[in-house]
C-alpha positions in Angstrom: -35.9 188.1 -86.1 -36.6 189.8 -89.7 -37.0 193.6 -90.0 -40.4 195.5 -90.4 -41.5 197.9 -92.5 -41.2 200.4 -90.1 -37.4 199.9 -89.7 -36.6 199.1 -93.4 -38.5 202.5 -94.0 -35.7 204.1 -91.6 -33.3 202.5 -92.7 -33.7 204.0 -96.2 -34.2 207.1 -94.9 -30.8 206.5 -93.3 -29.4 206.0 -96.7 -30.4 208.8 -98.4 -29.1 210.7 -95.7 -25.5 209.5 -95.8 -25.4 209.4 -99.6 -26.3 213.1 -99.3 -23.1 213.6 -96.8 -21.0 211.6 -99.1 -22.1 213.9 -102.3 -21.9 216.8 -100.2 -18.4 216.3 -98.7 -16.6 216.0 -101.7 -18.7 218.4 -103.9 -17.7 220.0 -107.4 -14.3 219.9 -108.8 -12.7 218.1 -106.7 -12.0 214.0 -107.0 -13.5 212.0 -104.9 -14.4 208.2 -104.2 -18.1 208.4 -104.7 -18.8 204.6 -106.3 -16.9 202.5 -104.0 -18.6 204.4 -100.7 -22.2 204.8 -102.3 -22.7 201.2 -103.4 -21.7 199.9 -99.0 -24.3 202.3 -98.0 -26.7 199.7 -96.9 -24.8 197.7 -95.8 -23.1 200.2 -93.1 -26.5 201.2 -92.5 -27.3 198.0 -90.7 -23.9 197.7 -88.9 -23.8 201.3 -87.5 -27.5 201.5 -87.1 -29.0 198.0 -85.5 -26.4 195.3 -85.6 -23.3 196.8 -84.2 -22.2 197.1 -80.2 -20.6 200.4 -80.3 -21.0 203.9 -77.8 -20.7 207.0 -79.6 -19.5 208.5 -76.3 -17.1 206.0 -75.9 -15.7 204.9 -78.8 -13.1 202.9 -76.8 -15.6 201.0 -75.0 -13.7 197.5 -75.0 -16.7 195.8 -75.2 -17.5 197.2 -79.0 -17.9 195.4 -81.9 -15.1 195.9 -84.4 -15.4 197.4 -88.1 -12.6 197.4 -90.2 -12.9 199.4 -93.7 -9.8 197.2 -95.5 -11.5 199.4 -98.9 -10.1 202.1 -97.0 -10.7 204.7 -99.6 -13.9 204.5 -99.5 -13.7 206.4 -95.8 -16.2 208.8 -96.7 -19.0 206.4 -96.5 -17.9 205.5 -93.3 -17.4 209.4 -91.7 -20.8 209.6 -92.6 -22.2 207.3 -90.6 -19.7 208.2 -87.8 -21.1 211.7 -87.6 -24.9 210.6 -87.8 -24.1 208.3 -85.1 -22.9 211.2 -82.7 -18.6 210.5 -83.1 -18.2 213.8 -83.8 -20.0 217.3 -85.0 -21.9 216.6 -88.3 -20.2 219.8 -89.1 -16.6 218.1 -89.1 -17.6 216.0 -92.4 -17.2 220.0 -94.6 -13.9 219.9 -93.7 -12.7 216.8 -95.8 -9.3 216.3 -96.8 -8.6 220.2 -95.8 -5.1 221.2 -94.3 -5.6 220.4 -90.4 -8.5 218.2 -90.6 -9.5 214.7 -88.9 -11.0 213.5 -92.0 -8.8 212.6 -94.7 -8.9 210.7 -98.0 -8.0 207.2 -95.7 -8.9 206.7 -92.6 -6.4 207.6 -89.3 -7.6 205.9 -85.9 -5.4 208.0 -84.0 -7.2 211.2 -85.4 -11.1 209.7 -86.0 -13.4 208.6 -83.4 -15.0 204.8 -84.0 -11.6 204.1 -86.8 -10.4 200.7 -86.0 -7.7 200.8 -88.3 -5.6 202.9 -90.6 -6.3 201.2 -93.9 -6.2 202.2 -97.4 -3.0 200.2 -98.8 -5.0 197.7 -99.8 -5.2 194.1 -98.4 -4.4 194.8 -95.4 -7.8 195.1 -93.5 -8.2 191.8 -93.5 -4.8 190.1 -91.6 -6.0 192.9 -89.4 -9.2 192.0 -88.3 -7.8 188.5 -87.8 -5.6 190.0 -85.8 -8.6 191.6 -83.2 -10.9 188.6 -83.5 -7.4 186.0 -82.3 -7.4 189.0 -79.3 -10.9 188.9 -78.7 -10.7 185.3 -77.9 -7.2 185.2 -76.3 -9.2 188.1 -74.1 -12.0 185.9 -73.8 -14.4 188.7 -74.9 -17.3 188.5 -77.0 -17.1 191.3 -79.3 -17.8 190.6 -83.2 -14.9 191.9 -85.8 -16.8 192.9 -89.4 -14.5 193.5 -92.0 -15.6 195.2 -95.6 -13.6 194.0 -98.5 -13.2 195.1 -102.2 -13.9 193.1 -104.9 -10.5 194.7 -107.2 -8.3 194.5 -103.6 -9.2 191.0 -103.3 -6.4 190.4 -106.1 -4.0 191.2 -103.1 -1.8 188.3 -101.8 -2.3 189.6 -98.3 -6.3 188.5 -98.7 -5.6 185.2 -99.4 -3.0 184.8 -96.6 -5.1 186.1 -94.2 -8.3 183.9 -95.3 -6.5 180.8 -95.0 -5.0 181.9 -91.5 -8.9 182.9 -90.5 -9.7 179.3 -91.6 -7.4 177.5 -89.4 -8.1 179.5 -86.5 -12.1 179.2 -86.7 -12.2 182.8 -85.9 -16.1 182.1 -86.1 -16.3 186.0 -84.7 -15.3 187.3 -87.6 -17.4 188.5 -90.5 -16.2 189.5 -93.7 -18.3 191.1 -96.2 -17.4 191.5 -100.0 -18.6 194.5 -101.7 -19.0 193.0 -105.4 -19.8 195.6 -107.1 -18.0 194.3 -110.2 -15.9 197.3 -111.2 -12.6 198.4 -110.0 -10.7 201.7 -110.7 -9.9 201.5 -114.2 -13.2 199.0 -115.2 -14.9 196.0 -115.2 -13.0 193.5 -112.6 -13.7 190.9 -115.7 -11.1 192.7 -117.9 -8.5 193.4 -115.4 -7.9 191.4 -112.8 -10.8 188.4 -112.4 -10.7 187.3 -108.9 -13.7 185.1 -110.1 -15.5 182.8 -109.0 -15.6 184.3 -105.6 -17.8 182.1 -103.5 -16.4 178.9 -104.3 -12.8 180.3 -103.5 -13.6 181.4 -100.1 -15.9 177.9 -99.3 -12.3 176.2 -100.8 -10.9 178.3 -98.2 -12.8 177.0 -95.3 -15.3 179.3 -94.8 -19.1 179.6 -94.3 -20.3 182.1 -97.5 -23.7 183.4 -97.8 -24.6 185.9 -101.3 -27.1 188.6 -100.6 -28.3 191.6 -102.7 -26.4 194.0 -101.0 -28.9 197.0 -101.3 -31.5 194.7 -99.5 -31.8 195.8 -96.0 -33.9 192.6 -94.9 -31.0 190.1 -96.7 -28.2 192.4 -94.8 -30.1 191.8 -91.9 -30.6 188.1 -92.4 -26.9 187.6 -93.9 -25.3 189.1 -90.2 -27.7 187.3 -88.0 -26.9 184.1 -89.2 -22.9 184.8 -89.5 -23.1 185.6 -85.7 -24.4 182.0 -85.1 -21.6 180.0 -87.3 -19.2 178.0 -85.0 -15.4 176.5 -85.5 -15.2 179.0 -89.1 -15.3 183.0 -90.5 -18.7 183.8 -92.3 -17.8 185.5 -95.4 -21.1 187.9 -97.2 -20.8 188.3 -101.1 -22.7 191.6 -101.4 -23.7 191.9 -105.2 -24.0 195.8 -105.3 -24.3 198.2 -108.2 -21.2 200.8 -107.8 -22.3 204.5 -107.2 -25.6 203.8 -105.8 -28.2 205.8 -106.1 -26.3 208.5 -108.2 -27.6 208.4 -111.4 -24.2 209.7 -113.6 -22.3 207.2 -110.9 -23.8 203.8 -111.0 -22.2 201.1 -112.8 -19.0 203.3 -114.0 -15.2 203.4 -113.1 -15.2 207.0 -114.0 -16.6 208.1 -110.7 -14.4 205.6 -108.4 -12.4 208.5 -107.9 -14.2 211.0 -110.1 -14.2 215.1 -110.4 -17.6 216.0 -110.1 -18.8 218.9 -112.2 -21.3 221.4 -111.1 -24.0 220.5 -112.8 -23.4 216.8 -111.6 -22.9 217.5 -107.8 -26.2 219.5 -108.5 -28.3 216.9 -109.6 -26.8 214.5 -107.1 -27.8 216.8 -104.1 -31.4 216.9 -105.7 -31.5 213.6 -105.6 -31.1 212.9 -102.3 -32.9 216.3 -101.1 
């Protein structure tokens, strides 16, 4: 079912709030992963506030859908969504990366409610997701597993081993989203370790592949709905996104993959989301 204009308007407000949280969490004068966190906001907005089955009051609910952030450095985007959903107080976001905080630079499933896996050592999240999807099949449970990959991350060989395994085991309860913002930590993907063409490679590995605008709520919702209907193979959604989306000085640049905002830039970013 397509989204209504009212729904889209509400999702736009939520996405703006999530980006605002990211900027406030990082603050001026300290490094933070603005780029890859802001590029996936529309995606996680639809996942957490529309598509996924989950319960903030019961984070370990057996029938919940699972979301694994393989690109764990973008955890601040997930923290923002989890707080807005009610998994922990919104005030906790202000403790990001402080000594004793539950919210560290990479997610900790033992400390943060709603986190499904410790990630950040790039390349491992898809393997973890395959294991969870296989466990669901063995336990005859109908939850869905979602995994977000970075397009710089997929240079890791383990990704392709997991890709082949997911296809071999026909994991049709697995949907992977590739955040194709085309920029990694040190520059454009095509100038570093070019993993293109993406669609053709995943098709060759036996996946159902969908390409979308990763900032278009209707396209995201339709792709996620379709992926849930595919049988006998896993689904890959290639989401074309903008690194640093919504933050004027951070868009389409590697400088804010893990950059430091000046006070002036911080004020500009906060103003953009108020």
